[in-house]
N, C-alpha and C positions, 0 to 999 in steps of 0.2 A: 642806925635807927631809922625807921620808916616814918615818913611824914604824910602818908596817904590816908590815914585814918582807918576806922573799922576795927572791930574786935577780932580776936583770934578765931572765934567760932565762925564769923562771917568770912574771914580769909580762908579757913579750912574748907568751907563749903564751896568757895570759888575755885580753889586750887584742885580739889578732888572731883569736881564736877557736880556732885550733890552731897548734901550733908547726910550724916548717918541716920538721922531720925526720920527722913522722908521714906515713904513706902513706894515700891514699884506699883504700877497700875493694877497688876494682877493681885498683889498682896493686899492692896487697898480694897479691891472688890471682894476678896475673901473675908477681910475683916468686917466689911459692911454686912455681908451675908450672915456672918456669925453673930454680930450684934443684933441684927434684925431677927434672927432665929431665936434669940433669947427673950425677945419681946412677945413671942407667940405663946400664950399660956394654955389655950384650949386643945392643943394637939398632943394628947398623951396616949400612947399605945397601952393596951391592956397586957398584962403578963400572960404568956402562953400557959394554958392549963389551969389558970386561976378560975375561981367561981364565976366571975363576970365574963371571962372569955368563953367558958363552956356554955353559959347561958346564951350568949350571943350566937355561938355556933349552932346550938340546938334550935334557936329561933329561926336562923337562916335555913337550916335543913327542913324544918317543918313548913316554912313558907314555900320553899322550893317544891316540896311534895304536894302541897295543896294547890299551888298555882301552875306548876310545871315550868316555872322560870326561876333562874338564879337571881341573886341580888343585882347583878349587872345587866339583867334583862335577857340574857342568853337562854335558849331553851335547855332545860335540864337534861333532856334526852340526848342532846349532842355529846354529853360527856360519857354516856354509857353505851351508845349505839355502836355495835361493831362495824357496821357499814360506814358510818361517818368517820370512825377512827381509821379504818382502812383507807378511805378516800383521802383524809388528811396526810396519812403516811405516804401514800402514793404521790401526792402533790409535792411533799417535801423531798421525796426521793428524786422526782423529776427536776426540781430546782437544783438539788445537789449535783446531779449528773450534768446539767447544763453548765453549772459553775465550773466543774472540773473540765468539761469540754472547752470552755472559753479559756481557762488557764492553760490547758495543753496547747491550744492554737496559738496563744500569745507567746508561750515559751518556744514553740517551734519557729514562729516568725522572727522572734527577737534574737535567737541564737542558732541560725541554721548551720554555721560552721562547727559548732560544738558536737553535732550529731552526724557522724559520717553516714553517707548514703550506701556505701559498700565497704567491705573490709579492705584495708590497705595492705595488710599482711596476713598471710594464712599460716596457721600453725601446722607444722609438719611433724608427723610422728617419727621418732628416731628408730632406726632399724634394729 
């Protein structure tokens, strides 16, 4: 019989390190975010292709046609201009090629023994 006191639940928490009802810091943060998200009542998305959604889409399109600007302030012509589209594609291609070049250089420097510089054995044709 133990004379040190404390209930079984307190001893279980001491022996196991933490009791089972405590949350890890990440789980606690997620729980707080979920609880806080439930308190926000004004952020409701419209159903796609509903009457309200279609009306908002039409309003945005007519505003873009009249002002020449999208809802985010970007010029509407930037979406349809072939020259601007080609320029963006070329910029993206350049970034992709640079990334591949960097990856190839890194692979070459990190594993030079894996890639032989000259063949060690030559295949000979049988007579």
